[in-house]
Residue, then its C-alpha position, 0 to 999 in steps of 0.5 A: m791291719t794292725a801290723a799295716l797300720l804300723t809299718a805306715c807309721l814307721a814309714g810316715m815317721v821318715t819320709g814326712c809329708a813335705a817336699d823340700p822348699k828349697q827346692e832349685d831347679p825342677v824336674q819336670s812333671d812326668q820325668g819326675k814323676q817316671q823316676a818315681e815310677q821305676a823306682l818303685a817298679t824296681v823294688f814290686g821287681i825283688e822276689g821274695s814278696t808279692w803285691s797285688s796288681a791293685s797295688r801295681e796298677q794304682e795310681p800316685a796321690h800328690a799333694e803341692c810343693t813348693i819351687d822358687g818359693d812359691p807354694h803351689a808351683g810345685r807336685q810332688y807324687h806319693w804311694n803306698a803298697a803293702g805286700s806279702a810278708p817275705a819268708d825271711p823278711e831281714r834277708w828280703i830287705e838285705t836283697v832292697v839294700q843291695t838292689l838300691r845301692g847298684q842303682d847308685r843310691t844311698v841305703s840306710v837300714r833300721s829293725a825296731d821290735v815292734g812287740k807281738y808283730g817281731t821285728l820290723h825292718q827298713a831300707t831307707a833311699d833318700d839321695d838329692g835329685q831322687p825318688l824317696v824309697v822307703v820299704t819295710a818287712n816283718s813277719r806279717t807284711t811288706t810295704v813301699t813309699v815311695e815319693s817322688v822329686c818336687v816337680a813343676a805342677p803341670d799347669a806351672e809347666a804350660d805358664 
């Protein structure tokens, strides 16, 4: 439990919770959500960590975000999931990095000593117009956080 909390906190420091208020050309809600779901499926498909069916089938949380100066016009979708610890967390994160870079994503990598929980390895893909993907792994757990780009809220699309 504590390891999952630590990894979630580290991912939260990287992702933040607010969308880019300068979002110019919002994508449609379905398209942005689908891009993020595809990013999540990519991580779930990397061998070496097991994800529960509950993690794989969860509905995203969502929050309002700003589009064209209107703080209620957009929606950003968020997923967080925890999986089993890979046999070699550093090598598994390297595979995540290779996979994401193979999809033309810009990926940064960092590691942090989290005391008795060992070294936490993290890969972050953060490109304009693409979902944010943050993946962490250590000897106890694997986590993934995916945030869609700010998309037009369903009510705003009907206008």
